[in-house]
N, C-alpha and C positions, 0 to 999 in steps of 0.2 A: 560573171554569173548574173549580176544585177541587170545588165543590159538584156541578157537572155530572158530574164523574168519579165521585162517590159514587152519583149517580143511574144513571149508565152501569153501574156494578158491580152494582146491584140488578137491572137489566134482564138482565145476563148471568146472574146467579144464578137468576132466575126463568124464564129462557128464553122469556119472553113479555112483550110490551108490556102486554097486558091484565092479567096477574097482577101485574106490576111497578107498574102504575098504581094498582091497588087497595092494594098495600102502601105506596106513597108518598103515597097520598091525592091523586093528581093525575088529571086527565082524560087519557084516552089520547091525544087530539090534542095536549094540552099537553106530555105526555111525549115524543111523537114530535118536537115542535118543539125540545125541549131537546136530544135526541140529535142532531138535524140541525144545531143551532147549534154543538154541541161538535165535530162533524165538520168544520164550516165553519171554526171557530177553529183546529183542528189542521191542516186542509188534507189530511185523509186520510179514507178510508172505514173505519169501525169494524165495520160489519156488512154481510154480503151478505144481501139480502132476497129470500126465495122465498115470495111471498104473505105469509101471516102468520108464516111461520117465519123466524127470524133465525139467522145463522151468523157467528161471529166471523171477521174477516179476520186475516191474520198480524199486522198492526199493531194490530188490535183486541185480540189476545191480549197484546201488549206493554202496551197501555194498561190492560188489566184487571189485569195483574201490578202495575203502578205504582199503580193505584187501591187495591189490597189493601195495599200497603206504606204508602201515605198513611193509610189507615184505621187500620192498626196503630200508626203513629207518633202519630196523633191520640189514640188510646186510651191510649197510654203517657203522653202529655202530660197528659191530663185526670186520669189516675190519679195522676200525680206532684203535680198541683195539689191534688187531694183530700188526699193524704198531707201536703202542706205545710200545708194549712188545719188539719189535725188535730195539727200540731206535730211530725210525724215528719221526720227528716233525709232529704234527697233524694239528693245525690251529693257525694262528697268525693274529691279527688285526693291520694293518699298516695305520697310518694317514699320508697324504701327502698334502702339499699345492698345489693349482691349477697349479702353475708354475713348481714345481718339477715333477708333473705327466707327463708333456710333455718333460722334459729334462732328469731327473735322473731315473725315474721309469722304462721305457722300458728296458734298459740294466740290471737293477737290477732284475726285474721280470724274464727275460729270464734266467739269471744265477741261480736264486733261484729255479725255476721250473725245470731246467735241472738237478740240483743236487738232488732236492726232488720232483719228479713228482707227488707224491701222496699227498703232503701237500696242505692245503687249505689256501689261502691268501685272507683275507677280507680287503677291502679298505674303509677308511673314508676320505673324501676330505673336504677341507675348506681353509680359508686364514691362513697365517702363525700363527697369534695369536690364532686362533681357534684350530689348530693342537697342539700347545704348551699346551693349556688348556686340550685338549682331552687326551694327554699323561699324564699330571699331574694328571688328575682325574681318569686315568685308563681305559678310554673307548678305547684308542689305546695303545697297548703295546710298539710300536715303531713308531717314527715319522720322516718324511723327510721334512725339511724346507729350505727355500732359504736364510736364514741368521742365524748367530750364536745367541745363547741365553745364558744368565748367570743366568737363573731362578733357584732358590734354589730347591734342590731335584731332579734335572734333570741332567743326564749325556749328554754332548754335544760333539760329535765327528766330527771334520771338515773332509769333504770328498774332496772338490776341490774348487778352486777359480774361479770366473766368473765375467764378466763385460758386460755392454751393448755395442752394436755396432749399427751404423746407417745402416738401410737396405732400399734400394731403387731399382727401376728397373735399369737394367744394362745400358739402354739407357737414363737414367735421366741426365740432364745437370750437376748435382752435381758430378756424377760419373766421369766426365772428368777433374775435378779440381785437381791440384797436391797436394793441402793441404786444409783441411776443418777446419773451426772454428765454435764455437757455434753460432756465429752471422748468419751463413748460415741457421740456423733453424728458424729464425724469419720469421713469416708469411708463413712458409713452410707447405703445407697440410700434416697432420700427422694422423696416427691411434695410439691411446694410450691405455694403459691398463685401465680397469674400475676403477673408484674411489673406494678407500678403500683397494685396493690391495697394497702389499708391494712395488711392482715395480712402481705403480703409485705414491705413496708417494715419492719414490726416484727420479723419473723423475721430478715431480713437484718441489721438492727441488732444483734439478739441474737447471731447467729453471729459478727459482727465483734467485738463486745465480748468474746465468750468464746473467740475464736481458733479457731472450729470451721469446717471446710470439708466439708459433707456431699456425698455423691454424688447430685446432682440428676438424677433419671430423667425426671420429668415436671413440667409446670407447668399447673395446672388451677384454674378458678374454682369449680367445683361441689364442695361437701362430699360429696354423694351419690356422685359419680363417684370421688372419692378413696377413700371407704370401700369401694366395690366393687373398686377396683383394688389396694388394699393386699395382700390375700392372693395375688392373681394374680401380681404382679411381685415379691413378697417385699420390700416396701419399708415405710418408716415415714412418718408424717406428723405435723405439729403442728396440732391442730384445737381449736376453742373448746370448753370444757367444757360450755357450754349446749347444744351440739348432740349431745353424746355420751350419749344416753339409754341406759339399761341394755339395753333390748330391741334397740336398734340394734347394740350391741357384741356381745351374745350371739348374735344372729342371724347376724352375720358372722364369728363366731369370733375376735373382736378383743379386745385389752386396752388399757385407758387407764392410762398410767403417769405418775407425778409426778416432776418434776425440780426441785430447789430453785430453780434460776435461772429457771424458767418463771414463777415468781411475778412476775418483772419485766414479764411480758407482760400483766398485769392491765389491763383497760380497762373503761370504763363504756358500756353501750348506752344511748342517749338518745333521747328524743322531742323534736323541735324544731318550732317554728312562729314566724311573724312576731309580734313583740311590738307590734302596732299596734291590737289590740282589734277587728279587723274580720273575725274568723273567722266562717264560715258556720255555720248550726245543725248541719249534718252534721259539719263539722270539730270543733266543740265537743263533739259527741257522741262522736266518735272519740277525742278527748283524754281525756274522762272514762272511757271504756271501757278505754283503755290503762292509765290509772292504777289502775283497779279490778283489772285483770288482774295487773299487776306490783307494785302496792303493797298488795295484799291488802285492798282496801276502804278505804284511807285517803282522806280527802276530796280531791277534785280541786283543782288549784291555779289553775284558770281564774278 
């Protein structure tokens, strides 16, 4: 039936059995029989026939749309097979925690797609522990997380070190102080990460150990939203240094400030995958590109 749908689509596009039969190298009677047989199989009439003129019925238009979709899917499949034969990666599922999406993922995706423009990169997002589970269970081949893991069965490759910085408007009174201490955050209006995130657990632990109780105005997952809101509500935030590009700070009139105790928030962004040796070609390519991007060309560890 699927081959007959291809033939049906050609008849629609040629608007004539005669022209379609020449293109398909079929006799016109044979072509007519194929169309009639397709209608019989489907139990519907695809064309209204007015002498030699054919006009699609309503269900015929639906069938033509489906035939086009089928043709496109077949083309993609054959193209993917061709790329596979040439040794190119096809598709890889990457799991990434919400924080790494905003810091690590953009340069990685740019590098990967530049090297393998035809590859398909599927993304699964979630919190760090959810991504670890996704990779362990095989739903993601490769994962990017904002902390190291020693989970059995997973290979964990450190990519870079990061730590939190205090971010405030450039004209905020705290920006004028020569030295900042954690006590300056007590009762300070702040935007924090949402509860349950790895960053929120880390900041809550830091506040508890330092005896600090900030004035929490909002709880948000998005770095971009926090950056945009800081000047508006005259609040402060603790954001990873890897996200705080100079152009981002200057464009928003913001300042990134160091507090000695924030060094305790240092964490390692890592690449993880199952240590079973069964990575697909696409996943292996992604691992190699990731190490090239963050290890400045050092040999991959696959």
